[in-house]
C-alpha positions as CSV (number, residue, x, y, z in Angstrom):
1,M,64.9,107.0,90.7
2,P,61.6,108.5,91.8
3,A,58.3,106.7,91.1
4,I,57.2,107.1,87.5
5,H,53.4,107.2,87.0
6,D,53.0,108.9,83.6
7,L,54.6,110.0,80.4
8,Q,55.8,113.3,81.9
9,G,57.4,111.4,84.8
10,Y,59.2,109.2,82.5
11,M,60.6,112.1,80.5
12,D,61.6,113.8,83.7
13,A,63.4,110.5,84.8
14,L,65.3,110.5,81.5
15,R,66.4,114.1,82.1
16,A,67.5,113.3,85.7
17,S,69.3,110.1,85.0
18,F,71.2,111.0,81.9
19,N,75.1,110.8,82.4
20,A,76.8,112.9,79.7
21,E,80.2,111.4,80.5
22,R,79.0,107.9,79.6
23,A,77.5,109.2,76.4
24,S,80.5,111.3,75.3
25,G,80.8,111.6,71.6
26,Q,77.5,109.7,70.9
27,S,74.6,110.9,68.8
28,V,71.2,109.1,68.7
29,I,67.5,109.8,68.8
30,L,65.6,107.4,71.0
31,Q,61.8,107.1,70.6
32,Y,59.3,105.5,72.9
33,L,55.8,104.5,72.0
34,F,53.9,103.3,75.0
35,S,50.7,101.4,75.4
36,G,48.7,99.9,78.3
37,A,48.0,101.9,81.4
38,V,49.9,104.9,80.0
39,T,49.7,105.6,76.2
40,G,51.8,108.1,74.2
41,A,55.0,108.8,72.6
42,C,58.1,110.7,73.5
43,H,61.7,111.0,72.3
44,A,65.1,112.0,73.5
45,V,67.7,113.6,71.3
46,I,71.3,113.1,72.2
47,A,74.0,114.8,70.2
48,D,77.8,114.6,70.7
49,G,77.1,113.2,74.2
50,A,74.7,115.9,75.4
51,L,71.0,115.4,76.1
52,L,69.4,118.2,73.8
53,T,65.8,117.4,74.0
54,V,63.3,115.2,75.8
55,A,59.9,115.9,74.4
56,E,56.4,114.4,74.1
57,G,55.4,113.1,70.6
58,R,57.2,111.3,67.8
59,H,60.4,112.3,66.1
60,P,60.7,112.0,62.3
61,T,64.1,110.3,62.3
62,P,64.7,108.2,65.3
63,T,67.7,105.9,65.6
64,A,65.6,103.4,67.5
65,T,61.9,103.2,68.4
66,V,60.8,101.1,71.3
67,S,57.2,100.0,71.3
68,A,56.1,98.6,74.8
69,D,53.6,98.4,77.4
70,F,54.4,101.4,79.8
71,D,54.4,99.3,83.0
72,L,56.6,96.6,81.3
73,W,59.1,99.2,80.2
74,L,59.3,100.6,83.7
75,R,60.1,97.1,85.0
76,I,62.8,96.8,82.4
77,I,64.5,100.2,83.2
78,A,64.3,99.2,87.0
79,Y,66.2,96.1,86.2
80,H,63.3,93.9,87.2
81,L,63.4,92.4,83.7
82,D,66.4,91.7,81.5
83,P,66.0,94.1,78.4
84,L,67.5,91.6,76.0
85,M,65.6,88.6,77.3
86,A,62.4,90.6,77.3
87,Y,63.1,91.6,73.6
88,Q,63.8,88.0,72.5
89,E,60.6,86.9,74.2
90,G,58.7,89.4,72.2
91,L,57.5,91.5,75.2
92,Y,58.5,94.7,73.4
93,T,59.6,95.5,69.9
94,V,62.4,97.8,68.5
95,E,62.5,99.4,65.1
96,G,65.9,100.7,64.0
97,D,69.3,100.1,65.7
98,I,68.7,97.8,68.6
99,E,72.4,97.5,69.4
100,T,72.6,101.2,69.9
101,L,69.5,101.1,72.0
102,L,71.0,98.5,74.3
103,E,74.2,100.5,74.5
104,T,72.3,103.6,75.7
105,D,71.2,101.8,78.8
106,A,74.7,102.7,80.3
107,W,74.0,106.4,79.7
108,F,71.2,106.6,82.1
109,T,71.8,105.9,85.9
110,R,69.1,104.0,87.7
């Protein structure tokens, strides 16, 4: 995965790393609210296993919303921190369906 330095880079990485075969038949809307060195919101719409949209801004009906420090989230997606342990330690929060969020990790190659 190329180095990610900003929200656009994160969205590009979502697009590039999505594995439709692993997400087959799944439909979710993932939303990310970032703070820290990089602030902003973005979301990804996955319908029937296809990545339909990755866009800046909030979505009105997300399945799960992650609120995290941007640099912390990058460490999590690079497997430098365990996502479940970081969540349990309160390092980031999730509104909505956390089980689905954790499942989606397999849909993106790192």
